[in-house]
N, C-alpha and C positions, 0 to 999 in steps of 0.2 A: 401514254399510247401503250395497246398491246402488242408485241410481238409479234410478224405473223413470220411461222416458220412453214414450207410445202418443199418436198422434193429438191427442187434447186432452188428457192430463192428464199433467200432470210432477210426480214427488215425488222429495224429495230430503229426505236427513236430515244435517245440522249444527249441532254449537255444541248439540245436546240439542233442538231444532228439525225437525220434521216440515213441510215447506215442501210446498204442494198449487199447483200452478197449473191452473187449470180453462179452459181457450180454445173451451170450443166443447160439444160434442155429443158426450156420453163412450159411447161403445158399452158393452154387455154385456159385453163382455170385459173389457174395460180397466178395467170397473169392478172386476171378479169380482178382477182382478192389484191393483190398489188395494187393495180388502179383505186381500186375503194380507199384499202389503207391508205396511199399516198391522200387520198380525196379527203379524205378524214384526218389527216395528220393538217392540209393545208387550212380547213375550217377551223382546227384548234390553234391553229399558233398564225399569228401576223405575218411574219417571217422567221426561214429556218433554213438550214440549210442541206445539202446531199451529197452524201459517198456512197460510191458504186464500186465494189469488189468484184472484176473479172479477171479472171486467167485462162489461159489459153490450152494449158493442160485438161483442162475440164472441158474440154469439146475435142469432137473428131478430127474436125479440119476447119480449115479459114470459112467456109461458109457457114457454116453450125454457129461459128463465132460472129460471123455477122448478121445471120438470121438475130440471135440474141441481140445483139448492139440496138439492131432497130426498134425490139420490143425496149427497151433501156432509151431511146430516145423519145419514146411514146408516153412510157412515165416522166420523163423530164416534162414534155408540153403539160400533161395533167396536174403539174405541182406548180401551179400562178405564185404563188406566194415565195417558191423555193430563189435565194438571192445569188446561191454559189454553189458550183457542185464542182469536188471531186472526183478524178476517176481513175482510178490503183489498176495496172494493168501490166502484164509482162507481156503486152504484145502492143505492136507500132501501130499494125491495122487499127487495133482498137484507140488505142491514146487518137491517131490522126484523125479518126473520121469524128471521136468527140468533139476537136478543138471545131471540125467542120460544123458538126452539130450545134456547138455552142454558140457560134458567129451567128448561127440565124433563127435561136430562142432569146425574143427581146426581155431584156433585165437580165438577163441570165449569166453570172461571170462563170466560166467552166477555164479549170485548170485541170491538167492532167500527169499522173506519178506514177513509177514504176512499182511495182507489189511491194518490193523493200522500202517504198517509202511513206508506209503507213503515217509516222509522227508528225512529219512535217507537210503532209495533205489536212490531218487533222486540226494542227496551228494552224495554217492556214483559213481552214473552214470556220478557225473559233476566235482571227486574227488576232492573232498570236506573232511576235515576228520570228522569223525563219531564221535567222542570226542569232548566236548566243552573247556575242560582244556587245557589249555596251559601252556608253559613251567615258565611263570610268577606266576601263581596261583598255581603251583607246587612248587615254593619256596617260595611262600606266607605262603602256611599250616604250622603249628606250628610244629616241633617237639618232640619226646617224648614215652616214655616207652609205654604208652599207644596204640598208635597207633599201635604198630607194634608186641607186646607182645598179648597173647589170652589166660587166664584164661583154665583151663584141658576142662573145659564146654562151654567157652563163642563162641567157634571157632562154635559149630557145632549151637549153638544159633541162630549164628546168621545168618548162610545160610538162603538163600530164594530161593527156591527148585520151579521149574518153573513144573506146572502140564503139563502133557505129552497130548500131542493132536492127536487123533488118526483119 
């Protein structure tokens, strides 16, 4: 499949994954070309997955991000043979909107990832395990009370609480 590159929309197809990068306001002409491109991918591939990359820094405000995400959700609807979709974004709004959109598109398994999680997203789309630890390495780990029991204060001390991103 020939890649489609426009001013703010890049589409390429590799390893049975359609990669879409949105880097700003997409014109109606580019969006229409994107719909046609996805139609061709769907015709040529019985099943495939989609990876969408959308950074909030490429948009002037939340309204522009929301408008472009609506365009992306329309693209997801015209790709009926897509099985999985990974949304990569640094915008909590985009990731949460994607979860809602994914819930109403029949047959599409949608997961969201932060921008710096491209590798886990790619592994998930390819059906590869996200954890590198294998059964052999688990069996090789030493057993002992120090790994299974925590002191009264130790369990709370070892928690790594993530910062909430708005």
